[in-house]
DSSP file (Angstrom, degrees, kcal/mol; ACC not computed):
  #  RESIDUE AA STRUCTURE BP1 BP2  ACC     N-H-->O    O-->H-N    N-H-->O    O-->H-N    TCO  KAPPA ALPHA  PHI   PSI    X-CA   Y-CA   Z-CA
    1    1 A M     >        0   0    0      0, 0.0     4,-1.9     0, 0.0     5,-0.2   0.000 360.0 360.0 360.0 -37.8  -82.6   59.0    6.0
    2    2 A G  H  >  +     0   0    0      1,-0.2     4,-2.3     2,-0.2     5,-0.2   0.855 360.0  55.1 -65.5 -33.8  -85.9   60.2    7.3
    3    3 A G  H  > S+     0   0    0      2,-0.2     4,-2.3     1,-0.2    -1,-0.2   0.871 106.3  51.6 -65.5 -36.8  -87.4   56.7    7.1
    4    4 A F  H  > S+     0   0    0      2,-0.2     4,-2.5     1,-0.2    -2,-0.2   0.911 110.0  48.6 -65.6 -42.6  -84.6   55.4    9.3
    5    5 A V  H  X S+     0   0    0     -4,-1.9     4,-2.4     2,-0.2    -2,-0.2   0.911 112.5  48.0 -65.0 -42.2  -85.2   58.0   11.9
    6    6 A M  H  X S+     0   0    0     -4,-2.3     4,-2.2     2,-0.2    -1,-0.2   0.892 112.7  48.6 -66.1 -38.8  -88.9   57.3   12.0
    7    7 A E  H  X S+     0   0    0     -4,-2.3     4,-2.1     2,-0.2    -2,-0.2   0.891 111.4  50.0 -67.8 -39.0  -88.4   53.6   12.2
    8    8 A L  H  X S+     0   0    0     -4,-2.5     4,-2.5     2,-0.2    -2,-0.2   0.912 111.1  49.0 -64.1 -42.7  -85.9   54.0   15.0
    9    9 A W  H  X S+     0   0    0     -4,-2.4     4,-2.4     1,-0.2    -2,-0.2   0.898 110.3  50.9 -64.2 -40.4  -88.3   56.2   16.9
   10   10 A A  H  X S+     0   0    0     -4,-2.2     4,-2.4     2,-0.2    -1,-0.2   0.892 110.4  50.3 -64.3 -38.8  -91.1   53.7   16.4
   11   11 A F  H  X S+     0   0    0     -4,-2.1     4,-2.5     2,-0.2    -2,-0.2   0.938 112.3  46.1 -62.8 -47.2  -88.8   50.9   17.7
   12   12 A M  H  X>S+     0   0    0     -4,-2.5     5,-1.8     1,-0.2     4,-0.7   0.881 114.5  48.1 -65.4 -37.2  -87.9   53.0   20.8
   13   13 A R  H  <5S+     0   0    0     -4,-2.4    -1,-0.2     3,-0.2    -2,-0.2   0.900 115.3  43.9 -69.8 -40.1  -91.5   53.9   21.5
   14   14 A E  H  <5S+     0   0    0     -4,-2.4    -2,-0.2     1,-0.2    -1,-0.2   0.893 120.6  38.7 -72.9 -39.7  -92.8   50.4   21.1
   15   15 A R  H  <5S-     0   0    0     -4,-2.5    -1,-0.2    -5,-0.2    -2,-0.2   0.437 105.5-123.3 -92.1   0.2  -90.0   48.7   23.1
   16   16 A K  T  <5 +     0   0    0     -4,-0.7     3,-0.2    -3,-0.2     2,-0.2   0.909  63.2 142.2  58.1  46.1  -89.8   51.4   25.8
   17   17 A K    > < +     0   0    0     -5,-1.8     3,-1.5    -6,-0.2     4,-0.3  -0.427   5.1 142.1-112.1  54.8  -86.1   52.0   25.1
   18   18 A F  T >   +     0   0    0      1,-0.3     3,-1.1    -2,-0.2    -1,-0.2   0.648  58.5  77.5 -71.5 -14.1  -86.0   55.8   25.5
   19   19 A W  T 3> S+     0   0    0      1,-0.2     4,-0.7    -3,-0.2    -1,-0.3   0.672  83.6  66.9 -68.6 -15.4  -82.7   55.5   27.2
   20   20 A L  H <> S+     0   0    0     -3,-1.5     4,-2.4     1,-0.2    -1,-0.2   0.764  83.5  75.4 -73.5 -24.7  -81.1   55.0   23.8
   21   21 A L  H <> S+     0   0    0     -3,-1.1     4,-2.4    -4,-0.3     5,-0.2   0.908  94.2  45.8 -59.7 -48.6  -82.0   58.5   22.7
   22   22 A P  H  > S+     0   0    0      0, 0.0     4,-2.2     0, 0.0    -1,-0.2   0.877 113.1  51.9 -63.3 -34.6  -79.3   60.4   24.6
   23   23 A I  H  X S+     0   0    0     -4,-0.7     4,-2.2     2,-0.2    -2,-0.2   0.928 111.4  46.1 -65.4 -44.2  -76.7   57.9   23.5
   24   24 A I  H  X S+     0   0    0     -4,-2.4     4,-2.3     1,-0.2     5,-0.2   0.908 112.2  51.1 -65.4 -42.0  -77.7   58.3   19.8
   25   25 A V  H  X S+     0   0    0     -4,-2.4     4,-2.4    -5,-0.2    -1,-0.2   0.916 110.9  47.8 -63.0 -43.8  -77.7   62.1   20.1
   26   26 A V  H  X S+     0   0    0     -4,-2.2     4,-2.6     1,-0.2     5,-0.2   0.910 111.8  50.0 -64.8 -42.0  -74.2   62.2   21.7
   27   27 A L  H  X S+     0   0    0     -4,-2.2     4,-2.2     1,-0.2    -1,-0.2   0.899 111.7  48.0 -63.8 -40.2  -72.8   59.9   19.0
   28   28 A V  H  X S+     0   0    0     -4,-2.3     4,-2.4     2,-0.2    -2,-0.2   0.910 112.4  49.0 -66.5 -41.9  -74.3   62.0   16.2
   29   29 A L  H  X S+     0   0    0     -4,-2.4     4,-2.1     2,-0.2    -2,-0.2   0.919 113.0  46.4 -64.8 -43.6  -73.0   65.2   17.8
   30   30 A L  H  X S+     0   0    0     -4,-2.6     4,-2.1     2,-0.2    -2,-0.2   0.904 113.2  50.0 -65.3 -40.6  -69.5   63.8   18.2
   31   31 A G  H  X S+     0   0    0     -4,-2.2     4,-2.1    -5,-0.2    -2,-0.2   0.910 112.2  46.3 -64.0 -42.8  -69.5   62.4   14.7
   32   32 A S  H  X S+     0   0    0     -4,-2.4     4,-2.7     2,-0.2     5,-0.2   0.856 109.6  55.4 -69.5 -33.9  -70.6   65.7   13.2
   33   33 A L  H  X S+     0   0    0     -4,-2.1     4,-1.6    -5,-0.2    -2,-0.2   0.919 109.9  46.0 -62.3 -43.2  -68.0   67.6   15.2
   34   34 A I  H  < S+     0   0    0     -4,-2.1     4,-0.4     2,-0.2    -2,-0.2   0.905 114.7  47.4 -66.6 -41.3  -65.2   65.4   13.8
   35   35 A V  H >< S+     0   0    0     -4,-2.1     3,-0.8     1,-0.2     4,-0.3   0.920 114.0  45.8 -67.0 -44.3  -66.5   65.7   10.3
   36   36 A F  H 3< S+     0   0    0     -4,-2.7     3,-0.3     1,-0.2    -1,-0.2   0.768 114.5  46.7 -74.5 -24.9  -66.9   69.5   10.3
   37   37 A T  T >< S+     0   0    0     -4,-1.6     3,-0.7    -5,-0.2     6,-0.3   0.388  83.7  98.3 -96.0   5.0  -63.6   70.2   12.0
   38   38 A Q  T <  S+     0   0    0     -3,-0.8    -1,-0.2    -4,-0.4    -2,-0.1   0.890  96.7  23.6 -60.1 -41.8  -61.6   68.0    9.7
   39   39 A G  T 3  S+     0   0    0     -4,-0.3    -1,-0.2    -3,-0.3     2,-0.2   0.215 104.8  97.5-111.8  15.9  -60.4   70.7    7.4
   40   40 A S  S X  S-     0   0    0     -3,-0.7     3,-0.8     1,-0.1    -3,-0.0  -0.526  79.6-115.9-104.0 171.6  -60.7   73.8    9.5
   41   41 A A  T 3  S+     0   0    0      1,-0.2     4,-0.3    -2,-0.2    -1,-0.1   0.577 110.7  66.8 -78.2  -9.7  -58.2   75.8   11.6
   42   42 A V  T >> S+     0   0    0      1,-0.2     4,-1.8     2,-0.1     3,-0.9   0.625  74.2  93.2 -84.0 -14.1  -60.1   74.8   14.8
   43   43 A A  H <> S+     0   0    0     -3,-0.8     4,-2.3     1,-0.3     5,-0.2   0.850  79.5  53.6 -52.8 -45.4  -59.2   71.1   14.4
   44   44 A P  H 3> S+     0   0    0      0, 0.0     4,-0.9     0, 0.0    -1,-0.3   0.861 110.5  48.3 -61.3 -32.2  -56.0   71.2   16.6
   45   45 A F  H <4 S+     0   0    0     -3,-0.9     4,-0.5    -4,-0.3    -2,-0.2   0.851 111.1  49.8 -75.1 -34.0  -58.0   72.7   19.5
   46   46 A I  H >X S+     0   0    0     -4,-1.8     3,-1.2     1,-0.2     4,-0.6   0.901 107.7  53.8 -69.0 -40.9  -60.8   70.2   19.2
   47   47 A Y  H >< S+     0   0    0     -4,-2.3     3,-0.6     1,-0.3    -1,-0.2   0.751  98.3  63.7 -69.4 -22.9  -58.4   67.2   19.2
   48   48 A T  T 3< S+     0   0    0     -4,-0.9    -1,-0.3     1,-0.2    -2,-0.2   0.744  93.9  63.2 -71.6 -20.2  -56.8   68.4   22.4
   49   49 A L  T <4        0   0    0     -3,-1.2    -1,-0.2    -4,-0.5    -2,-0.2   0.795 360.0 360.0 -70.5 -27.6  -60.1   67.9   24.2
   50   50 A F    <<        0   0    0     -3,-0.6    -1,-0.2    -4,-0.6    -2,-0.2   0.407 360.0 360.0-104.3 360.0  -60.0   64.2   23.5
């Protein structure tokens, strides 16, 4: 996984595509939010936001 992150960073740095970074961060945060709230009691409150 670390190799993928380093390769992605090298791609963004070389091609000057730093605008991809906020998109990737938001997607990772939303994905982890969905995974971590899947089995918890907070899940109904999170799903009402979307």
